[in-house]
N, C-alpha and C positions, 0 to 999 in steps of 0.2 A: 520470625520466631515468637514475637509477642502473641501471635494468634494462638500458638500452642501453649504458652505459659500462663495464660489467663487463669486465674483461680476463682473467678466469680461464679457463684452458684445462683442460678435463677430460682425464683419463687416456686416454679413448677418442680424443679429438681428437689428442692427442699421438701415439698409436700409429698412428692412421689416416693422419696426414700426415707422419710422421717421414721417410719416404722423399723427400718433396719438398724437404727441406733438404739432402739429400746433394748433393755436388758431383760431377758427372760430366764427363769430358773426351772429346769426340768431335770429330773434324775440326778440332782446334785451337780449340775453343770450350769455355769453362767455364760450366756452367749453375748458376744459383742459384734456390732456392725462395722461398717466400712470406715467410719471416722477413727477407728482404733487400729487400722493397718494401712500400709502404703501399697497402692496399686501402681505397678510399672508395666511397660510394654506397649503403651499407646502414644505417649507424648501429646495427648489431646486432653484438654480440660473437660471435666465432667459436664460442665454447663453447656458444652458444645455437642454432647452426645445424648442419644436416647437412653443409654444405660452406661454406667461407668465401665462395663466390661465389653463394650463395643470397640471395634477397631477403626471405624470411620466416623467422622462428625456427621451430624444430621444433615448438614448442608450438602453433603455428597450423595444423598439419596437420589437426587435428580441429575447428578453429574456422571454417575457410573452406570454401567449396564445392570439390570435387575439381578442376574446371578452373582455379580461381584458384591452388590449391596447385601444380598441374602447371606453370602459367605462371610461378610464382614461382621455379622452378628456372632459368629463363632469366636471364642476367646483364645484362639491359638497364640501362644507366645506371651500372654498376659500372666503376670505373676503378682503375688501378694507377699509382702515381707512384714514381719513383726517380731517383737521380743516378748518373752513371757517366762515367768518362774513357776508356771503350773506343773503339777505332776502328771497331768493328762491333757491331751489336745483332742477336741472333737470338732466336727464341721456340720453345718447345716446349710445346704445350698439348693437353689431351684434352677433347673435347666430350662431352656427355651423350647426345645423341640422334642426331646426324648426319642430320638430316632436311632436306628441301628443300621449297620452295614455288614454285608456277608463276609467281607475280607478284613475287617478291623475290629479289634477287641473293644468291648463297651467301656473298659477302663480308659482306653485312649480317646474314645469319642467324647465321653461325658464324665470321666473320673477326674480326681484331683490328686496330685502327688505332694507329699510332704518331705522337705529336706531341712536339715539343720546345719549350722556352722560347727564343725568339729575339727579341732587342730587347724583352724583357719581355712578349712576347705569345706565346700558344700557336700554333705553326705546324705544319701537317700535313707529315709526312715520307712515309709510305707505309702500305700495308695488307698484313697477313699473311693471305693467302687460305687458307681452309680447304680442304684437299685430300683429306680423308677421303671415302670413298664412291667414290673412283677407284682403279683398280688401278695405274696409272702416271701420271706427270706429267713432261713433258720427258724422256722415256725413263728415268726413275728410278722404282724401286719405291716405293710408298706404304706406310708402316708400318700395321700392323693396330691393332685396338682403339681406333679413333677418335682416334689420336694424330696431331697435326700438328707438323711441324718446318719452320721458315721463317727464312731469313736476310733481315732487314729492310733493313739498310744496312751498308755497309762503306766503307773508305778515308777515314774521318773523321780529323781531327786529334785527338790524344790529350788533350783538355781536358774538364774536368768540365762536364756539361750536365744539366739537369733534363728528364726524360722523363715522358710520360703515355701509358698504354695505355687505349683504350676497348674494353671486352670485347663479345662477341657480343650481339646484340639478341634473337634468337629461339631460341638454343640455350644450354644450360648449359655451364659450365666446371667440370670436376672436378679438374683439376690444371694448374698453370701454372709454367713455369720461364723465366728470362731468361738468355740466353747472351751472354757477353762474352769479350774477349781473355783468355787465361790470366794475363797479367801486369797486367790492369786491375783496377779496384776498382768496387764497386757499393755504394751507400748508400741506406737507406730515407729517403724524403722526410719532412719534418715535416708534421704535421697542420695543415690550414688552420684558424686560430683563428676565422674568420668563420662565422656560423651558416649552415647549408645551406638550400637551397630545396627544398621537397618538392612533387613532382608526383603527382597521383592521377588516372588516366584510363584510356584505352582502348588499342586497337591503335596508334593514332597516338602516344599517349604512350610506348608501348613501343618505337616506332621503325619501325613498318611504313609504307612499304616503302623505307627508306633503303638506298642502295647499299652503304654501309659504316657501322659504328657511330658514327663521329664526326659523321655528318650528321643524326642524330636531334636534334630541336629542343632537348631537354633538355641534350644534350651540347654543342650550339652555344652555348646560354646559359651553360653551365658555363664554357666557354672565354672567352666574351666578358666575363663578370663575374669570372672567376677565382675561382669559389666551387664548393663541392661541391653537386651536384644529386642528389637521391634520387628514383629513378624507380619509382613504383608504378603502372605501366601494365600492364594485364592485357587482352590481346587478346580483344575480345568480352565482357569480364567486368568492366569498370570501372563499377560500379553504385552507388557511394556506400554500400557495405555496412558495417554497424556494426563488425565485427571489424577491417577495414582502417582505418576512420576512427579507431578506438581506438588502433590501432598508430601511425598517423602523429601522433596527438595526444601520444604519448610523446616525440616528437622536438622539441627546442627549435629551431624553424626561423626563418629570416629571414622567410619567408612561405610560405603553402600555396597551390598552384595546383590548382584542381579543374576538370577538363575531361572529365567523364564522360557528357555528354548523348548521345553517339553510341550508347551501349549501353543507354539507358534509354527507357522510354515515359513518357507524360505523367503517369500516375498515380504512377509511381516518383519522378519529379522533384518532384511536389507533396508527396509523403510524406517524402522523405529529405533535402531541402536543409536545412531548419531543424534536424533532429536532428544532421546533420553539423556545422553551425556550433556548436550547443550543446555537443557532445562536445569539440570543440577548445577552446571558450571556457572550459570548466571548468579546464583546465590552462594556457591561454594567453589571458588576457583581452584583450590588446591586439595580438597578432600579426596582421598583415594576412592575410586570406583572400581569394583572387582567384577569382571564379566566371567561367568562360569559356563563352560561348554555343556552341550547336551550329553547326557549319559548314553552310552551304547547299550541300551537296555533291551529287554524282552528277547526276541528271537533273532536279533540282528546278525548274529554269527551264522545263521542259516538262511533267514529270509532276506533275499537280496534287495527287495523293494524297501523294507524297513531300514536296512543298512545304508542304502543309497540316500534315503531321505535324511537320516540322522547325520551322515557325513557331510551332505550338502549344507545343512544348517550350520554345522560347525565351521565349515570352510567360509561361509558368508560372514559369520560372527568374527572369525579371525581376520578376514579382509577388512571389515569395518574397524576392528581394533587397530590394525596396522595403519589405516588412514587417519585415525584419531591421533596416533603417536606422531605421524608425519606432520600433522597440523600444529604440533608443538605442545600438546597436552601430555605431560610426563607422569601424571598421577592416575592413569588408568592401567589396570592390571588384568591379566588373562590367566585363567586356571583351566587346564585341560581336563578331559574326561577322567573320572576316578576309575582307574582300571581294576582296583580291588573289588568294586561292585560289579563291574562289567564282565570280567572274565568268567566268573562262575554263576552269577545270578542268584547265589545262595543268600544274598543279603536282601532279597525281595520276597514279597508275599504272592506276587502274581507276574513276576518278570519286569515290573515297572515300579510299584510302590514299595518303599523300604520297610523291612522289619527292624527290630532293635539292633540286630547285627549290622544291617545296612546303614542305619543312622550313625552308629558308632564308627564304622569305616569312613563314612562320608564326612562326619565332623572332624575326625582325625586327619583326613586328607586335606580339608580346607585349612585347618590349623597349621599343618606342616607346610603346606604350599605358601601360605601367606605369612604366618608368624615365624616359623623356624628359618625361613630365608630372610627374615628381617630382624628378628630378635631371638637370641638364644643365650642363656646364661647358666653355667654350671655352678653347683653349690659352692665349689672352692673359690668362686669369684664374688660371692655375695658381699663379703666385707669390703673387698676392693671397690665394688660398685657403690657402696655407701660412702666410702672415703672419697671417691671421685665426685659424687653429687655434692658432698660437703665442700670440697675444694672449688667446685664450679659456683656454688652459692656465695662462697667467700670472695671469689674473683669478680663477680658481677654486682656485688652490693653497692659499689661506688661508681658503676658504669651508667652513664646517661641512658635513659630509655627503659631500664629495667626497674620494676617495682616488686619487692619481695614482702610477702606476708607469711603468717604461720601456716596457711593452707594452700597458697598459690604463688606463682610467679607470673607477672605480666611482662611479656617481651616487648622490645622496641616497636615491633609491628602491630602491637595491640592484642596479640593472641594471649590468652590466659592458659597457663599450664598448671594443672593440679599437682601439688607437692605430695607425691605418693612415695612414702618410705618403704613400701613393700615392692614397688616397681622402680627401684632407684635408677637402673640403667636406662629404662624407657623415659623416665622423667628427665634425666640428664641429656639424652638425645633430643628431647623436645625443647630444651632450653637453648642449645647451641646449634649452629649451622654446620655440624660435622657428623659424619658417621663415627662411631666410637667402638674401638676394640680394646679388650683387656687381655694382656699377655702375662701369664704367670710362669715362674721358673720351676722346672722339675729336673733334678739331676743337673745335667750340663746344658740343657736346651729349654728355651721358652716355648710355650704352647698357647693356642688361642682358647682362653677359658670362657670368654663371653664377648658378645658383640651386639650392637644395635646398628644394623647395616641396611640402610634404605636404598643405597645406590651402588651395588656391587658391580665391578668391572670384570665380567666374564668368569665369575666363580660363584659357588653356592655356599652360603653359610652352613647349611645343614651337612655338607660334606667336609668342611674345614674345622668345625667346632671340635675342640679337644685334640687337635692335631698339632704336632711340633712344626717349627718353622721350616725344617727341611722337607716335610711332606707337603705343607701348604704351598711351597714354591716349586714343587717338583715339575709342574708343567712349564715353568719359566726356564728356558734354556740358559739365559744369562746368569741365573742364580746357581753358581757353582758351589762345590763344597768349600772352597777357599773363601768365597764371599759369605757363605753361611757362617763360617767360623768367625769372620770379622764382625758380622752383625751381632752374634752372640756375645763376643767380647765387648762390643760397644754397649749393649744392653746391661751387661754385668757391671760395667764401670760407670754407668750414668749416675749422676747425683740428683736428688730431688729438686735442687735449684738450678739444674742444667737442662733447659729445654732445647729441643732440636727440631729441625724441619728439612724436608726435601721435596722435590717435585718430579713427577713423571708425566708422560703423555702417551696416548694411543690414538689411532685413527679408526673411526667407526663409520659404517654406512647408515646406522640407525641412531637417531638422536635421543632415544629413550634412555633416561638416566638409570633405570632399573634394568640391569643386564645380567641376570643370573645364568650361568651355564655350568654343566657338569664338566669335570676335568677331562672327560673323553670327548667333549664337544669343542670343535674349533670355532673361532670367531669368524663370521663371514667377512670376506674382503673382496670388494669389487670396485676397482678404480673408475669404472665407467659410470657409476652412480654417484649421487651427491655424497660428500664426505664431511665428517665432523671431527674436529680435534677435541679430544677429551683429556683434560689436564687435572691431575690430582695433587693438591697441596697436602702433604702428609706431615703431621707433627707428632713428636714423641716427648713424653715426660714420665718421670718415675714418681709414684706416690710415696710419701715419706714413711708411712706406717706399714702398709701391706707390701711395699716394694714392688707392686705390680707396675708393668709398663703400659701406659695409656697411648694408644695409637689412634690419632684422629685424622680423618680424611674429609677434605672439602673439595668437591668436584665442580669443575667449570667445563662448559660445553660451548664450543664456538664453531660455526659453519666454516669450512675451509675457504669458501668463497669470500668470507669477510676478513681474511687475513691480508696483511699488507703484501706487496710484491716481494719484499725482502724475506718475509716470513714464509711465503709460498716457495721461494727458491730454496730456502734452508731445508724445508720438509719434502720438497718435490722428489728428490732422488730416493728417499726412503719409502715414500708412498708408492711410487711407480716401480 
């Protein structure tokens, strides 16, 4: 990680970009260079790159294929953040190639999007259209040398706001300046302490063919989660290649999303999936890796050859995924084809590359499949989640191994958890070794108001959220109406100083801790295969202020073959 966090600036870099820091005054606008704003989306120090807007270090020029290197000069996924109290925002930027594509808007290829924080959410303002390649625009001459100048917005109130720029998806940026009122101020934004999400993929990952940069799915997800997303999408060249995999393994990520199948054949998928996981695992043993299926795009619903190829690649990917799980890696996840894009193809520009509609569908699909099945919180549980985090912090302050500061918590295993009071449930789940559910009471029955559920046992959080206990346990035959009434009575009578716990167990053929299933799906049972005993230690407590019931789950997984003879006898009749 030190390789990427170096902030040393070489003498060459200083000389090459010294002009960018100069202040120029034109048309009553003062322009500021890159030392006045934060560049995110690369995790690579400027001193290691030819340009601060490149996606690969200069050392990789000889490590990767030429097309990959050329594509790395495109600024896809790179963002700029700053604060200003200016009444207007202008941009001046220079693009590397100034090229066009017949199926993608110029604003997506080489334009820049402006967003601002509004009510604590990123909100779209406007797009700076790239005007190079034209001699005139609106009866005005266009500067030469691929230079663009654009007034994004004016007539604002002079108050400090946070801004974010999404840079071009398919062209590179060699220089960028932000223009503000001569009497206004500009300040570099603070780095986001949260770990980034790393995407590695194809032209779709790079953003083809979004109408503007902010509509690429990586950028949509970045805004939705308010985290840095690092985009290693290489159009036609996302092939799980070792140099790129080694590079992303150097990044301490929240998780890695691998969506390369569109650029690979069946043999490549079979040969490269496991090495990819192994390379990442050497440096990050527990960081989630998300494998995304090939989209059933184009004319696959009619063309049997295309359909067969896509299905075969997905089958191989799923087989490799299953092998990885059986090897004991419980932090690899699998996301199936996004049927919303595949069914009608209306989310594409050519049957393959996504339009803004396609990217919105795809981003929503990824978020729902990964986040909503892991983390979901209703507004009614916000206060309870804050109270829960406060109680956890109070409980661990005198526990050996924990270190608490105003900004973070260091766990006994050395992992540092950012103290995020806007993501209280996620923060709480990151501190303790339990899945956490928040039950709130409505009328006479408690319902699931929020949960951080990493290891569900044959249920899906997205189906159970905001459902009462009776509905949640409907697939459980043993959970009768009488038992349901007893549970409700117990929850109602609990005191804040009265903690409780219980344990249950289930038999699984699959050792994966993450076992989401729809209520309509039955859990596979095959006594001829290796079996695992899955035990949940379930704890209950009531918060004193909000009166919410906190339901904690710690999961243990033991191979049936490791049980003692007495334990095997006890369970044998039930299993068989």
